[in-house]
Each structure stands twice: as C-alpha cells, then as structure tokens.
C-alpha positions as CSV (number, residue, x, y, z in Angstrom):
1,M,0.0,0.0,0.0
2,P,1.5,3.4,-1.0
3,R,2.6,5.6,1.8
4,D,1.8,9.3,2.0
5,L,4.1,11.0,4.5
6,T,4.6,14.6,5.6
7,L,7.8,16.0,6.9
8,D,8.0,19.5,8.4
9,V,11.6,20.8,8.3
10,R,10.9,24.5,9.0
11,G,13.3,26.0,11.5
12,M,16.0,23.3,11.1
13,D,19.6,24.3,10.3
14,P,21.3,22.8,7.2
15,P,22.1,20.1,6.5
16,E,19.5,18.5,8.8
17,P,16.5,19.1,6.4
18,I,18.2,17.3,3.5
19,E,19.4,14.5,5.9
20,R,15.8,14.0,7.2
21,V,14.4,13.9,3.6
22,L,17.0,11.3,2.5
23,E,16.4,9.1,5.5
24,T,12.6,9.3,4.9
25,I,12.7,8.4,1.2
26,A,15.5,5.8,1.3
27,D,13.2,2.8,1.0
28,F,10.4,4.5,-1.1
29,K,8.5,2.3,-3.6
30,V,6.7,3.6,-6.6
31,G,3.5,5.3,-5.4
32,D,5.0,6.5,-2.1
33,K,4.9,10.3,-1.6
34,L,6.6,12.7,0.8
35,K,5.1,16.1,1.3
36,L,7.9,18.4,2.5
37,V,6.9,21.5,4.4
38,I,9.7,24.0,4.1
39,D,10.4,27.8,4.1
40,C,13.3,27.9,1.7
41,M,13.9,26.5,-1.8
42,P,16.3,23.5,-1.3
43,H,18.1,23.6,-4.6
44,P,20.9,21.2,-3.5
45,L,18.2,18.6,-2.6
46,F,16.7,18.8,-6.1
47,R,20.1,17.7,-7.6
48,I,20.4,14.9,-5.1
49,L,16.8,13.7,-5.9
50,E,17.4,13.8,-9.6
51,R,20.6,11.7,-9.3
52,G,18.9,9.3,-6.9
53,G,15.9,8.5,-9.1
54,Y,13.3,10.7,-7.6
55,D,11.1,13.5,-8.9
56,H,9.5,16.4,-7.2
57,H,6.8,19.1,-7.6
58,V,7.0,22.5,-5.9
59,E,3.9,24.6,-5.0
60,P,3.2,27.4,-2.6
61,G,2.5,26.2,0.9
62,T,-0.4,27.1,3.1
63,E,1.5,26.9,6.4
64,S,5.0,27.4,4.9
65,L,6.5,29.2,1.9
66,Y,6.7,25.9,0.0
67,L,5.1,22.5,-0.2
68,I,7.3,20.1,-2.1
69,T,6.0,16.6,-3.1
70,I,8.7,14.0,-3.7
71,W,8.2,10.5,-5.2
72,A,10.4,7.7,-6.5
73,L,10.6,7.0,-10.2
74,S,11.3,3.3,-9.3
75,D,11.4,1.1,-6.2
76,Q,14.4,2.3,-4.1
77,G,15.0,-0.2,-1.4
78,G,14.1,-3.2,0.7
C-alpha cells in the first residue's frame, strides 16, 4: 500500500532538512509520496533527488513558503 508521508523541516539548520528527507525516502517504492513543508527553496536537494531516481513538484504552501512533493521513479529499497 503506498505511503503518503509529511515532513516539516521548518526552522531546522542545514544540513538537517536534507538529511531528514533522504532518511525518509531511502526505501520508497513507486506510489510513495513525501510532502515536504519548508520555508526555503532547497536547490541542493533537487540535484540529489534527480541523481537518486526521484522526482518532485513545488507549490506554494499554506502553512509554509513551499510544499514540495517527492516521489520515487522506481522502487528504491528493501
């Protein structure tokens, strides 16, 4: 069953937000989604996601500046 997770990284100092995202998505399967609640545009994360086989979509947040949805393009782990 696909997972739909939310991770709020507002107020965290770098590199903790990226570390948290990577830990959360490490075992993603196709259909799993992470909604990232964040107040800055994490450009370094986007490059890591692309290299790792993930895609993302950025939209304005309601409780934060951005809401970024991340998903795997193929099964990632265990």
